[in-house]
PAVEX-620302 format. One record per residue: residue in one letter; x, y, z of N, C-alpha, C in turn. Coordinates in steps of 0.1 Angstrom, whole numbers, plus 5000, padded with zeros to 4 digits. Atoms other than C-alpha are relative to their C-alpha. Layout:
N
aa; npx; npy; npz; capx; capy; capz; cpx; cpy; cpz
A; X; Y; Z; X; Y; Z; X; Y; Z $
...
//
This chain:
69
aa; npx; npy; npz; capx; capy; capz; cpx; cpy; cpz
X; 4999; 5013; 4994; 5082; 5190; 5098; 4998; 4989; 4990 $
X; 5001; 5011; 5009; 5088; 5158; 5078; 4991; 4989; 5005 $
X; 5008; 5011; 4997; 5063; 5130; 5077; 5009; 4988; 5001 $
X; 4993; 5013; 4999; 5074; 5095; 5087; 4998; 4993; 4987 $
X; 5001; 5008; 5011; 5079; 5070; 5060; 4987; 4992; 5000 $
X; 5013; 5008; 4998; 5050; 5049; 5074; 4988; 5008; 4996 $
X; 5012; 4992; 5003; 5026; 5078; 5071; 5000; 5002; 4985 $
X; 5000; 4998; 5014; 5037; 5084; 5035; 4994; 4988; 4993 $
X; 5005; 5013; 5006; 5030; 5047; 5027; 4984; 5000; 5001 $
X; 5014; 5000; 4998; 4995; 5050; 5042; 4993; 5011; 4992 $
X; 5006; 4989; 5008; 4988; 5083; 5024; 5000; 4995; 4985 $
X; 5000; 5005; 5014; 4998; 5067; 4991; 4989; 4989; 4998 $
X; 5010; 5010; 5001; 4976; 5037; 4998; 4986; 5006; 5000 $
X; 5013; 4993; 5000; 4946; 5060; 5006; 4997; 5007; 4987 $
X; 5001; 4994; 5013; 4952; 5079; 4975; 4996; 4990; 4989 $
X; 5003; 5011; 5010; 4952; 5047; 4954; 4985; 4995; 5002 $
X; 5014; 5004; 4998; 4919; 5036; 4970; 4990; 5010; 4996 $
X; 5009; 4990; 5005; 4903; 5069; 4964; 4999; 5001; 4985 $
X; 5000; 4998; 5014; 4913; 5070; 4928; 4995; 4987; 4993 $
X; 5002; 5012; 5007; 4909; 5033; 4919; 4991; 4990; 5007 $
X; 5010; 5009; 4993; 4886; 5017; 4945; 5006; 4986; 5002 $
X; 4996; 5014; 4998; 4888; 4979; 4946; 5012; 4995; 4991 $
X; 4989; 5004; 5009; 4914; 4978; 4918; 5014; 5005; 5006 $
X; 4988; 4994; 4995; 4940; 4997; 4940; 5010; 4990; 5004 $
X; 4991; 5010; 4996; 4956; 4966; 4954; 5008; 4994; 4987 $
X; 4994; 5006; 5012; 4962; 4951; 4919; 5010; 5010; 4993 $
X; 4991; 4990; 5006; 4977; 4984; 4907; 5013; 5001; 5008 $
X; 4988; 4999; 4992; 5001; 4986; 4936; 5009; 4987; 4998 $
X; 4992; 5013; 5002; 5011; 4949; 4931; 5007; 5000; 4986 $
X; 4993; 4999; 5013; 5018; 4956; 4894; 5012; 5009; 5000 $
X; 4988; 4991; 4999; 5040; 4985; 4902; 5011; 4994; 5008 $
X; 4990; 5007; 4993; 5059; 4964; 4927; 5007; 4990; 4991 $
X; 4994; 5010; 5009; 5064; 4937; 4901; 5008; 5007; 4989 $
X; 4992; 4992; 5010; 5076; 4963; 4876; 5014; 5003; 5004 $
X; 4987; 4996; 4995; 5105; 4972; 4898; 5008; 4988; 5006 $
X; 4993; 5012; 4994; 5113; 4936; 4911; 5011; 4996; 4991 $
X; 4989; 5005; 5007; 5147; 4924; 4901; 5008; 5011; 4992 $
X; 4993; 4989; 5007; 5158; 4958; 4887; 5010; 5006; 5009 $
X; 4990; 4993; 4992; 5183; 4983; 4899; 4994; 5007; 5012 $
X; 5006; 4992; 4989; 5158; 5000; 4922; 4991; 4991; 5009 $
X; 5007; 5009; 4992; 5149; 4973; 4947; 4992; 5007; 5011 $
X; 5007; 4992; 4990; 5139; 4999; 4973; 4986; 5004; 4995 $
X; 5013; 4997; 5005; 5111; 5011; 4951; 4991; 4988; 4999 $
X; 5009; 5012; 4999; 5098; 4976; 4948; 4995; 4997; 5014 $
X; 5004; 5002; 4986; 5098; 4972; 4986; 4989; 5010; 5004 $
X; 5010; 4990; 4997; 5079; 5005; 4989; 4987; 4997; 4994 $
X; 5012; 5004; 5006; 5053; 4994; 4964; 4993; 4988; 5007 $
X; 5006; 5012; 4992; 5049; 4961; 4983; 4993; 5005; 5013 $
X; 5006; 4994; 4988; 5043; 4981; 5015; 4987; 5007; 4997 $
X; 5013; 4993; 5004; 5017; 5002; 4997; 4989; 4990; 4996 $
X; 5010; 5010; 5003; 5000; 4972; 4983; 4994; 4993; 5012 $
X; 5004; 5006; 4987; 4998; 4956; 5018; 4991; 5010; 5007 $
X; 5008; 4990; 4993; 4984; 4989; 5033; 4987; 5002; 4992 $
X; 5013; 4999; 5008; 4959; 4992; 5004; 4991; 4989; 5003 $
X; 5009; 5012; 4997; 4946; 4957; 5011; 4994; 5001; 5014 $
X; 5006; 4998; 4986; 4942; 4966; 5048; 4989; 5010; 4999 $
X; 5010; 4990; 5001; 4923; 4997; 5039; 4987; 4995; 4994 $
X; 5012; 5005; 5007; 4899; 4977; 5017; 4994; 4988; 5007 $
X; 5005; 5011; 4993; 4894; 4949; 5041; 4987; 5004; 5007 $
X; 5013; 4996; 4995; 4857; 4949; 5051; 4998; 5000; 5015 $
X; 5001; 5002; 4985; 4861; 4938; 5087; 5013; 4998; 5006 $
X; 4987; 5002; 4993; 4889; 4938; 5113; 5002; 4985; 5002 $
X; 4996; 5013; 4997; 4908; 4906; 5120; 4995; 4997; 5015 $
X; 5003; 5004; 4987; 4899; 4887; 5152; 5011; 5005; 5010 $
X; 4990; 4995; 4991; 4916; 4905; 5181; 5006; 5013; 4996 $
X; 4994; 4988; 5005; 4926; 4934; 5160; 4994; 5013; 5006 $
X; 5005; 4988; 4995; 4923; 4968; 5176; 4995; 5010; 4989 $
X; 5005; 4990; 5010; 4903; 4995; 5158; 4999; 5013; 5007 $
X; 5000; 4987; 4995; 4902; 5032; 5163; 4986; 5005; 5001 $
//
């Protein structure tokens, strides 16, 4: 059974956080920037999603009105 793309994004974000802690967002953003404007725009978009997901994982508290599990 194949995982959804969204799940893969979250797994990549979690792996970055586990390996790099608070530096994970910056690492993902640098990777996105590395692919920006090149021939592989999709990879840039994926790294942007990973950076956003990583930032959410590292956020200390939920947003007002945000559901938590």
